[in-house]
C-alpha positions as CSV (number, residue, x, y, z in Angstrom):
1,M,12.9,-59.1,-80.2
2,A,10.0,-59.1,-77.8
3,W,9.4,-62.0,-75.5
4,N,6.0,-62.7,-77.1
5,E,7.0,-62.5,-80.8
6,P,7.0,-65.6,-82.9
7,G,10.2,-67.6,-83.0
8,G,11.5,-65.8,-79.9
9,N,12.5,-67.3,-76.6
10,N,9.8,-68.2,-74.1
11,N,10.3,-65.2,-71.7
12,D,6.8,-65.1,-70.4
13,P,7.2,-63.7,-66.8
14,W,4.0,-65.3,-65.8
15,G,5.3,-68.8,-66.7
16,G,2.8,-69.4,-69.5
17,N,3.6,-71.2,-72.8
18,N,1.0,-69.4,-74.8
19,Q,1.3,-65.9,-76.2
20,G,-2.1,-64.7,-74.8
21,P,-2.6,-62.4,-71.8
22,P,-1.6,-63.9,-68.4
23,D,-4.1,-65.7,-66.3
24,L,-5.1,-63.5,-63.3
25,D,-6.1,-66.4,-61.1
26,E,-2.7,-68.1,-61.8
27,A,-0.8,-64.9,-60.9
28,L,-2.8,-64.4,-57.7
29,K,-2.1,-68.0,-56.7
30,K,1.6,-67.6,-57.3
31,F,1.6,-64.4,-55.2
32,K,-0.1,-66.2,-52.3
33,E,2.4,-69.0,-52.4
34,Q,5.3,-66.5,-52.3
35,L,3.7,-64.6,-49.4
36,G,3.1,-67.8,-47.5
37,G,6.8,-68.8,-47.9
38,I,7.8,-65.5,-46.4
39,F,5.5,-65.9,-43.3
40,G,6.2,-69.6,-42.9
41,G,3.0,-70.9,-44.4
42,S,2.6,-74.6,-45.4
43,G,1.6,-74.0,-49.1
44,G,5.1,-73.5,-50.7
45,G,4.4,-75.2,-54.1
46,Q,1.6,-76.3,-56.5
47,G,0.3,-78.9,-54.1
48,G,0.2,-76.7,-51.0
49,S,-3.0,-76.0,-49.1
50,P,-4.3,-72.5,-49.5
51,S,-6.3,-72.8,-46.3
52,G,-3.2,-73.4,-44.2
53,F,-1.6,-70.2,-45.5
54,G,-4.6,-68.1,-44.6
55,A,-4.9,-69.1,-40.9
56,G,-1.2,-68.6,-40.1
57,S,-0.9,-65.3,-41.9
58,A,-4.1,-63.9,-40.2
59,G,-2.7,-64.7,-36.7
60,V,0.6,-62.9,-37.4
61,I,-1.1,-59.9,-38.9
62,L,-3.4,-59.7,-35.9
63,A,-0.5,-59.9,-33.5
64,I,1.4,-57.1,-35.3
65,A,-1.8,-55.0,-35.5
66,A,-2.4,-55.5,-31.7
67,F,1.2,-54.5,-31.0
68,I,1.0,-51.4,-33.1
69,W,-2.4,-50.5,-31.5
70,A,-1.0,-50.9,-28.0
71,V,2.1,-48.8,-28.8
72,F,0.0,-45.9,-30.2
73,G,-1.9,-45.9,-26.9
74,F,1.1,-44.4,-24.9
75,Y,1.3,-40.6,-24.5
76,Q,3.4,-38.1,-22.5
77,V,2.0,-35.3,-20.4
78,D,4.3,-32.4,-19.7
79,E,4.8,-30.7,-16.3
80,Q,2.8,-27.6,-17.3
81,E,-0.1,-29.7,-18.7
82,K,-2.9,-31.9,-17.7
83,A,-4.6,-34.5,-19.9
84,V,-8.4,-34.9,-20.0
85,V,-9.4,-38.5,-21.1
86,L,-12.7,-39.1,-22.9
87,R,-13.7,-42.7,-23.2
88,L,-16.3,-43.3,-25.9
89,G,-17.1,-39.5,-25.8
90,V,-17.7,-39.5,-22.0
91,Y,-15.3,-37.9,-19.4
92,H,-13.2,-40.6,-17.9
93,A,-10.2,-39.1,-16.0
94,T,-7.8,-36.2,-15.7
95,N,-4.1,-37.2,-15.7
96,S,-1.2,-35.2,-14.5
97,A,2.4,-35.0,-15.8
98,G,4.0,-38.3,-16.8
99,L,3.7,-41.3,-19.1
100,H,0.2,-42.7,-19.5
101,W,-1.6,-45.2,-21.7
102,S,-5.1,-45.2,-23.1
103,P,-6.7,-47.6,-25.6
104,P,-6.6,-45.9,-29.0
105,L,-9.8,-45.4,-31.0
106,I,-11.6,-45.8,-27.7
107,D,-10.2,-43.0,-25.6
108,V,-9.6,-39.4,-26.8
109,V,-6.9,-37.4,-24.9
110,E,-7.0,-33.6,-24.8
111,K,-4.0,-31.8,-23.2
112,V,-4.5,-28.4,-21.6
113,N,-1.8,-26.1,-20.4
114,V,-2.7,-25.2,-16.8
115,T,0.3,-23.0,-16.0
116,K,0.2,-20.6,-18.9
117,V,-1.0,-17.1,-17.9
118,R,-3.5,-16.0,-20.5
119,Q,-4.9,-12.5,-21.0
120,A,-8.2,-11.0,-22.1
121,E,-8.9,-7.4,-22.7
122,H,-12.1,-5.3,-22.8
123,R,-12.8,-1.6,-23.4
124,A,-16.2,0.1,-23.3
125,S,-17.9,3.4,-22.5
126,M,-20.0,3.2,-19.4
127,L,-22.3,5.3,-17.3
128,T,-21.3,6.0,-13.7
129,E,-23.4,6.5,-10.6
130,D,-23.4,10.3,-11.0
131,E,-24.6,10.0,-14.6
132,N,-21.3,10.7,-16.3
133,I,-19.9,8.7,-19.2
134,V,-16.4,7.3,-18.9
135,D,-14.2,5.2,-21.2
136,V,-12.8,2.3,-19.1
137,P,-10.2,-0.2,-20.5
138,M,-9.6,-3.4,-18.6
139,S,-7.3,-6.4,-18.9
140,V,-7.7,-9.7,-17.1
141,Q,-5.0,-12.3,-16.6
142,Y,-6.2,-15.9,-15.9
143,T,-5.1,-19.5,-15.9
144,V,-7.0,-22.8,-16.3
145,S,-7.7,-24.3,-12.9
146,D,-10.0,-27.2,-14.0
147,P,-9.2,-28.5,-17.5
148,A,-12.2,-30.8,-17.5
149,H,-14.7,-28.0,-17.0
150,F,-12.7,-25.8,-19.3
151,L,-13.1,-28.3,-22.2
152,L,-16.5,-29.9,-21.5
153,K,-18.8,-27.6,-19.4
154,V,-18.8,-24.5,-21.7
155,R,-18.7,-24.5,-25.5
156,N,-16.4,-21.4,-25.6
157,P,-15.0,-20.5,-22.2
158,E,-13.0,-17.5,-23.6
159,H,-16.1,-15.9,-25.0
160,S,-18.0,-16.6,-21.7
161,L,-15.1,-14.9,-19.9
162,E,-15.4,-11.8,-22.1
163,Q,-19.1,-11.5,-21.4
164,A,-18.6,-11.9,-17.7
165,M,-15.9,-9.2,-17.8
166,E,-18.2,-6.7,-19.3
167,S,-21.0,-7.5,-16.9
168,A,-18.8,-7.3,-13.8
169,L,-17.2,-4.0,-15.0
170,R,-20.5,-2.4,-15.8
171,H,-21.9,-3.4,-12.4
172,V,-18.9,-1.9,-10.5
173,V,-18.6,1.3,-12.6
174,G,-22.4,1.8,-12.4
175,G,-22.1,1.9,-8.6
176,S,-19.1,4.3,-8.5
177,S,-18.7,8.0,-9.1
178,M,-16.7,9.5,-12.0
179,D,-14.0,10.8,-9.7
180,D,-13.5,7.3,-8.2
181,V,-13.4,5.7,-11.7
182,I,-10.9,8.2,-13.1
183,T,-8.6,9.0,-10.1
184,A,-7.9,7.2,-6.9
185,G,-10.7,4.6,-7.0
186,R,-9.3,2.4,-9.7
187,E,-7.5,0.0,-7.4
188,K,-10.6,-0.7,-5.3
189,M,-12.6,-1.1,-8.5
190,A,-10.2,-3.7,-9.8
191,I,-10.6,-5.7,-6.6
192,D,-14.4,-5.5,-6.8
193,V,-14.4,-6.5,-10.5
194,K,-12.1,-9.5,-9.8
195,Q,-14.3,-10.8,-7.0
196,R,-17.5,-10.4,-9.1
197,L,-15.9,-11.8,-12.2
198,Q,-14.6,-14.9,-10.4
199,S,-18.1,-15.6,-9.0
200,Y,-19.6,-15.3,-12.5
201,I,-17.2,-17.7,-14.1
202,D,-17.5,-20.1,-11.2
203,N,-21.2,-20.2,-11.7
204,Y,-20.6,-20.9,-15.4
205,Q,-18.2,-23.8,-14.5
206,T,-15.6,-22.6,-17.0
207,G,-12.6,-23.9,-15.0
208,I,-10.9,-20.5,-15.2
209,L,-9.1,-18.9,-12.3
210,V,-8.7,-15.1,-12.5
211,S,-5.2,-14.1,-11.2
212,E,-5.2,-10.3,-11.8
213,V,-7.5,-7.5,-13.0
214,N,-5.9,-4.3,-14.3
215,I,-8.0,-1.2,-14.9
216,R,-5.8,1.1,-16.9
217,E,-6.1,4.9,-17.1
218,S,-9.8,5.7,-17.4
219,R,-10.8,8.9,-19.0
220,A,-13.7,11.0,-20.0
221,P,-15.0,10.9,-23.6
222,A,-13.0,12.9,-26.1
223,Q,-15.7,15.5,-26.6
224,V,-15.4,16.7,-22.9
225,Q,-11.8,15.8,-22.3
226,D,-10.6,19.5,-22.3
227,A,-13.2,20.5,-19.7
228,F,-12.4,17.5,-17.6
229,D,-8.7,18.4,-17.7
230,D,-9.5,21.8,-16.4
231,V,-11.5,20.3,-13.6
232,T,-8.6,18.0,-12.8
233,R,-6.1,20.8,-12.7
234,A,-8.5,22.8,-10.4
235,K,-8.7,19.9,-8.1
236,E,-4.9,19.5,-8.1
237,D,-4.5,23.3,-7.3
238,K,-7.0,22.8,-4.5
239,A,-5.1,19.9,-3.0
240,R,-1.8,21.8,-3.4
241,L,-3.1,25.0,-1.7
242,K,-4.6,22.8,1.1
243,N,-1.3,21.1,1.6
244,E,0.5,24.5,1.8
245,A,-2.1,25.8,4.3
246,E,-1.7,22.7,6.4
247,A,2.1,23.1,6.3
248,Y,1.8,26.7,7.3
249,A,-0.5,25.7,10.1
250,N,1.9,23.0,11.2
251,T,4.6,25.7,11.6
252,I,2.4,28.4,13.3
253,I,0.4,26.3,15.6
254,P,3.4,24.8,17.5
255,E,5.0,28.2,17.8
256,A,1.7,29.7,19.2
257,R,1.4,26.7,21.6
258,G,5.0,27.3,22.7
259,Q,4.3,31.0,23.4
260,A,1.1,30.1,25.2
261,Q,3.0,27.5,27.3
262,R,5.7,30.1,28.1
263,Q,3.2,32.7,29.2
264,L,1.5,30.1,31.4
265,E,4.8,29.2,32.9
266,E,5.7,32.8,33.5
267,A,2.2,33.5,35.0
268,S,2.7,30.4,37.2
269,A,6.1,31.6,38.3
270,Y,4.8,35.1,39.0
271,R,2.0,33.6,41.1
272,E,4.4,31.5,43.1
273,Q,6.6,34.5,43.6
274,V,3.8,36.8,44.8
275,V,2.4,34.1,47.0
276,A,5.9,33.4,48.4
277,R,6.5,37.1,49.0
278,A,3.1,37.5,50.7
279,E,3.7,34.5,52.8
280,G,7.1,35.9,53.7
281,E,5.7,39.3,54.6
282,A,3.0,37.6,56.7
283,A,5.5,35.5,58.5
284,R,7.7,38.6,59.0
285,F,4.7,40.6,60.3
286,T,3.9,37.8,62.7
287,K,7.4,37.7,64.0
288,L,7.4,41.6,64.4
289,L,4.1,41.4,66.2
290,T,5.6,38.9,68.6
291,E,8.6,41.2,69.2
292,Y,6.3,44.3,69.4
293,K,4.3,42.7,72.2
294,K,7.5,42.1,74.1
295,A,9.0,45.7,73.6
296,P,6.5,48.1,71.9
297,D,8.7,51.2,72.1
298,V,11.9,49.6,70.8
299,T,10.0,47.8,68.0
300,R,8.2,51.0,67.1
301,R,11.4,52.9,66.9
302,R,13.1,50.2,65.0
303,L,10.3,50.2,62.4
304,Y,10.5,53.9,62.1
305,I,14.2,53.8,61.6
306,E,13.9,51.2,58.9
307,A,11.2,53.2,57.2
308,M,13.4,56.3,57.3
309,Q,16.3,54.3,55.9
310,D,14.2,53.3,53.0
311,V,13.1,56.8,52.3
312,Y,16.6,58.3,52.6
313,S,18.2,55.6,50.5
314,S,16.1,56.7,47.5
315,S,16.4,60.5,48.1
316,T,19.2,63.0,47.5
317,K,17.8,65.9,49.6
318,V,16.3,65.9,53.1
319,M,14.3,68.7,54.6
320,V,14.1,68.5,58.4
321,D,11.5,70.6,60.3
322,V,12.8,71.7,63.6
323,K,10.1,71.4,66.2
324,G,9.3,74.7,68.0
325,G,11.2,76.9,65.5
326,N,10.9,78.4,62.1
327,N,14.1,77.0,60.8
328,M,14.5,74.0,58.6
329,I,17.5,71.9,58.2
330,Y,18.5,71.1,54.7
331,L,20.7,68.1,54.2
332,P,22.1,67.8,50.7
333,L,22.9,64.1,50.8
334,D,24.1,64.0,47.2
335,R,26.7,66.7,47.9
336,I,27.7,65.2,51.2
337,V,28.3,61.9,49.6
338,K,30.0,63.4,46.6
339,G,32.2,65.5,48.7
340,G,33.1,62.5,50.9
341,S,33.7,59.9,48.3
342,G,34.5,62.0,45.2
343,G,31.9,60.2,43.1
344,S,28.4,60.6,42.0
345,I,25.4,59.4,43.9
346,S,25.0,56.5,41.6
347,N,28.2,55.0,43.1
348,I,26.7,55.0,46.7
349,D,26.1,51.6,48.0
350,D,23.6,50.5,50.6
351,L,26.2,50.5,53.4
352,D,27.0,54.2,52.9
353,I,23.4,55.2,52.8
354,E,22.7,53.2,55.9
355,E,25.6,54.9,57.7
356,L,24.5,58.3,56.6
357,T,21.0,57.6,57.7
358,N,22.1,56.5,61.1
359,R,24.1,59.7,61.5
360,V,21.1,61.8,60.6
361,V,18.8,59.9,62.9
362,E,21.3,60.2,65.7
363,Q,21.6,64.0,65.2
364,L,17.8,64.3,65.3
365,R,17.6,62.3,68.4
366,R,20.2,64.5,70.1
367,E,18.3,67.7,69.2
368,T,15.1,66.3,70.4
369,Q,16.6,65.4,73.7
370,S,18.1,68.9,74.1
371,R,14.8,70.5,73.4
372,R,13.1,68.3,75.9
373,R,15.7,69.3,78.6
374,E,15.2,73.0,77.8
375,G,11.4,72.7,78.0
376,R,11.7,71.3,81.5
């Protein structure tokens, strides 16, 4: 049986004795009384004051709300981050790592990772200084150096960076030749692009710091790539042949210099030898002149004997003309020496020749003296 059927028990949950719909004002009043009892209000029964319940409850609710508001104002900033605080939409401060507090609903905190290395890439076909078209790919690595500028100064700092990358790259490529862009000049180009790009984004106040610029393998357009490869191979062959020629020159030139130095040293030694011999002959002649002045006949005869000794030492036959007669004396020195020593003339030493010469000269002297005596 339902609680509101006739004859049933009075089970009205709203405490009414009639069977009509519950009174909303009465239900709201009972709810306020129960709520006031929970929070310690003064209106606990029918005769309680509703105004006392409202003042006490409002204070508690405001205290709880203030506590919750204060708790939600704390925030943590990691080591790799920095927090930009906006107070009522205006830049207020930049906080580093640690625990901080800002009034909620008044301050807005934006955290920015300042240690993360970010990367942007760009690739385009550009015209070089010598009016050639090259395809240049470039990648830029950067970090956020000023989070306030990164968030507030520029609407889209990454897009501004891409535009600055293209501008800086076109400026550098436009001032370089095709060989520099494609071959050995890429490192210098990367340095120039980095400096120019950093100056651009500093003027834009993007708060970005460029850490590295990489210009990867640049190449000619696909339509002329085969011809360009042929030119590259020709340049490589030229460099290889040049290196081989330099290596050959490095081996030949030192050898030629060594031979030239050896000839110079031999010429210098020969000069010193000739000069020394000439000086020795001059000194010998001076000494002979001194002796000649002292004894002219003896010196003259001695010189004659020495000259004859030199002549006989290099001759194997001697023909002697006898003065005042038709006979000639033939002295076969080679046979005389061979008969006496039993060897060939090649085995005769200087002492044997000198002894033989002295004997011949002595014999000639005797004959000359005998002819002089006969002529008297």
